[in-house]
N, C-alpha and C positions, 0 to 999 in steps of 0.2 A: 523417612524421605532416604534419611541418610543408610540405612540400612538394605535398601532395597536400590543404593544407586542412581535415585532416580534425578532428571533434573529436566527442571521447566523454564525455558527459557523468556514465557511470555504467558501471564494465565490475567485472561479478559474476559471480561463480559459478550454473551453473544447475543446478538439481536434477533429476536424472536421471528422478524418478519422474514429475514431473509432464509429460515428454516422452517418453516411449516407448511405444510402442504394437507390437502386431506387425507393424505396416506400417513403422515408423519408427522411427528414433531419431535425433533431431536434436542435433545436435553444436553448435548454434550459433544466436542467434537476436538479429535487430539491429531494434530498436524504433525508429520515429521516424526513420532516417537518423544513426543516432549517438547519439539522448537517450539508451537503454538497450541496450547487449553482453551478454548471457548468452553464457560459455562453458560448456560439458558436460566437468572440470575428471576426474571420477570416473569409473571403470569402473561398469559396469550393474551390477555385485553389491556398490558400494561399498569393496572389499578392495585399492583402490588408487589411483593415477591413470592417466591414460592417457598414449601417447607424446608428448612435447613437440611432437615436429614434426608429432604430429595436430592438438594443439591449435594451435599456429605459424598453421598452415595454415588452420584454422578460422577465427582469427583476422583471418587475410588476406583471407580471403573476405567476414566479416561487414562489414572495412570499405570494401570494394568496395561492399556496400549502401550506403555514407552516399551514394553516388553516382548509382547504379544500384540500381532497386527488381525488376527481372523479369531474368532469368538470361541474357541475352542476348551475344551477340557480343561487343558493348563491356563489359559485368562483366565476363566471363569473361577480354579482354584486360589488362583493369586489375586482376583478381585474380592473372592470371600475374604482372603489373608490379610489385606490391606482394610477390608473393612473392620475384620472385626480388630486389628490390630489401632484405626484411630475408634473405636470403640472403649477401646481399655483405656487407652489413655485419654477421652473426654475429659474434661475437668466435671464435670456433672456422675460421671461414675467414678470420682473417685482419683483418677489421674496420678500425676504425682509434682511434688514444689521442688525446683529448681533451688531456693535457699528457706530460711524457717524466717524470714521477714516476710508483715503481714501490709499486703499491698490495697487491697479492700474488703471493707465487709458492711455489706448495706445494714445489718442490723448495729453496728457497732454506733454511739450515739457521739462518740469523740471525745477526747480528755480535757480535759478544761485547760483555755489556752493553747488548745492544739487549732490550727486551722481547717474550716471544714469548708470543701468547695460548695459555694451556694449559687453559683453562676449553672455553667450551662450553655449550650446551645441556645442562640436567641433569636436564631431565624435570622434571612436574608438571602441574599445572593451574590456568589463566591464563586470565581472561576482560580481552581489549582494554579498556581503560579504566580496568580496577580495579585496587588498590595492594597489594603485596607479596603478588601469587597469590590474593586475598581476589576472592570472587564478590559484587556489588556487590547488597543486598537486590533491586532491580530486576528482575535477572535471574531472582533465585528464584521471582517471582511470574507470569513469562513477558508481561512487559508489551509492549505490540505497537508498533510503531514509535513513531507519536504519542504516545501517553502517554510515553515512554523520553525523547522529544526535548522535553514539556512539562517532566517532572522537570527533565531537565538545565538548563530555564532557569529553574526557579523554584529550584534551586539555586546559577546561577550570582547571582541577583537577589538571596537569601540572603547569601551570600560578598560582594558591592559594599556591602551596607546594615552587612554587621558590620564591615569595613574602614574604613565612612566613619563610625562611631561613635566 
């Protein structure tokens, strides 16, 4: 992204129900040259996720819209160039390491005395920003984004007042 000076304000999942018609099944949208990019991650039946390479190619396509709006030759040339760069930097294709440190090797049995993670996700229902898996009251009431932001600002102000006392 640095090479092409791309900027993406929000990268989010597209709701398939909003962009499915008999004539079209949109896989991605780029609004205002990268202000918002939406990608269709889930299948039409909501029973799983689309193939990784399909999602990746869709992202490359949408990034090219940061430069070219129309699907002309310049757009397709840039899309193919981005796809090639992404493929070359994919860790499965070799990629490149930022350091010499080994971070994860699934084949490694571990060294004696070395802590190995025996845990992992054990399931449950969690809400981003919630604590201990609890659902914050605002999530139960179905508040909109604006109301949630206002509520969060009020809570921050209250905490600041409590600290200053």
